[in-house]
C-alpha positions, 0 to 999 in steps of 0.5 A: 548749028544742029537742031538741039543747039537751036532749040536750046538757044531759043529756049534760053532766050525765051526763058531769060525774057520771061524771067525779066518780064516776071521780075518787072511785073512783081516790082510793079505790083509791089509798088502799087500794092504797098499797103501793109504795115501802117502806123499812126501819122498825123492821126491817120492810118498811112503806109510806112513799111514797104512790105510789097517790095520785099515780097517782090524781091522774094519772088524774084529770088524764087524765079532765079531758083526756078531758072537754075535747072534750065540755065545749068543744062544750057551751060553744060551744053555750051562748054561740052565737047562735040563727043559729049554733046553726041552722048547727051543727045542719045539720052536727051532729045530736043523735045525732052528739053521743051517738055522740061522747060514747060514743066519748070515754067508751070512749077514757077507759076504754081509757086508764085500764085498758089504757094504765095496767097499773100502776093495773090491778095496784093494782086487782087487789091491792085487790080481792084484799085486800078480798074475800079472793082470793089471788094465783096462782103463774103470776102471779109465776113467774120474778119471785121474786128470793128464796124463804125456806125455814123449818122450825119454826113459830117460824122461819116466824113470825119471818120473817113478822113482818118482812114485814107487807105480803104476799099469800098465793100459791096454785095451786102445790104449796105455799102461799107468802107473797109481797111486793115491796119496794124495797131500799136501792139502789131495786131492786124485790125479790120475796120468797116465804116457804114452810115445810117442816112436817116436819123433816129433809132429806127433807121440806126437799128435797121442799118445795124441789123444789116451790118451784123448779117453782112459782116458779123463784126467783133465790135460795134462803135456808134460815133457822132455828136450829142448834147450834154448836161451842164457839168463841171467834168465835161463841156463842149468838144469833149467826148462822152462814152456811155457806160449805161444806156437809158432809153426814153423812147416809150412814153405815155401822154395822159390828158391833164398830166405830164408825159410818163416814160417807161425807161428801157435800155440797160447796162452795156456789154460786159466787154465794154464795161471792162474797157471803160473801167480800164480806160482812165488808167491809160489817158497818158498812153492814148497819144495826142488824140486831143491835140489840135493837129489830131482833131484837125480843127481849132476849138471854136470860141465861146462867148461866156455870158455876163450873167443869167439874163443873157439870151444865150442861156435858156431854161429855169433860173437854176439851170441857167446858173449851173450852165453859166458856172460850167461855161466859166469853169471850162472856157475861162481865158485864164484857165483853158481846158484841153479836150478830154473824154468822160465816162457816164450814163447816156440817154437816148430817144428819137428827140432832139433835146433842147428842152431843159424841163424835159431833161430834168424829168429824165434826170429824176429817174437817172440822176447821173445822165451825162449826155443825150442822143438819138440813135443808140437805142436802136443800135443797142437793140440790134446789138443785143438781139440782131444776131446769134450772139450779143455784140459789144456796143461802144457809144462815143459821142462828141459834145456839140451842145450844152442843153441850156446854152445857145452855142456857136454852130462851129461846135458841130464840126469840132465835136464830129472830129473830136469823137472821130479822133478818139475812136482812131486812137482807141483802135490804135492803142487799146487791146480790143482784139480778144473781145470777139471770143 
């Protein structure tokens, strides 16, 4: 065997080993990176379409195509007669074969890692997951469609339970949990979740400003729990969406007089108003977000007071009567109500509302109030003035309290999960992608 044949044999063996190793590597990467094409399964975003493996098969085919030229030349050399080999050797030196194999190898690497950025992103994702590295905010800024803001730990965990396939994002003023999925219309959606550790409007406003600066999201969604007024339309466990925000944070305390309030806040962003106006038409298309399996919790029991003298009721007599009437309507054993969403004006202030008299004073200036919470005022201000544009803010609150009724503490956890289940269904079914423009 002469020098040319030795070089060809070694080159063929090395190329074959490289091809096999490359194919195994691509299949391994695809198996670990199977994160594309997700759908709603048990109220969570889970993998159902193995795009990674299809992508690996595509890369294997590219590898075979890149190997056609060297294998063809080896085949020609092997079946050629001695005289033909001598003629080929006059035009093609062994060093030329080495250069040719090197060029083809470079082309293959370029095709895989330069012309297939989708594969490259999967490789980076797998590397981060295997070795504990985190995504940086500069990689996703401007690509986040929704940021979900929570406050209590139970609220934060309820949202995260519905997005198990996620990454931690660092490099900004806050830490975020981030995922991408495809909604019911096939549109890819980026969602980040952040938590304000402190309660009240100031802490929430600070976190929202940081989020806007870090991510420049399309929408802001504030979700968690709230207290509701006694009403026939909604009660414990239901979800309230704020159509308008009435902020009672600014007040005047004057000797000998009741506190006076300067009401601020205002209407929600026009994209939010458009969504809320359309949403009741799609109650049936929102899936089973309000089922026990989607919420993940059974409704706590409600012991309906026998009469207005019960210690479970508090406040003036007329408030007790309204509260008792509402409880009988929603939690009667003969006519149980399913969890639902309701749209109406919300109130906010840095106050945990357990005072029926204070609520009545607020209702004199905003008679259609549905619920009261503590953080929306700060988020509202940051969404309106915290960036170069006004950001749509959607406030989603699970009702954990009825003001005037001492309820079971288990309603706090249930309300956290009912709000999170509704947000999940909204992101999956509602056409919200156009709102960034």
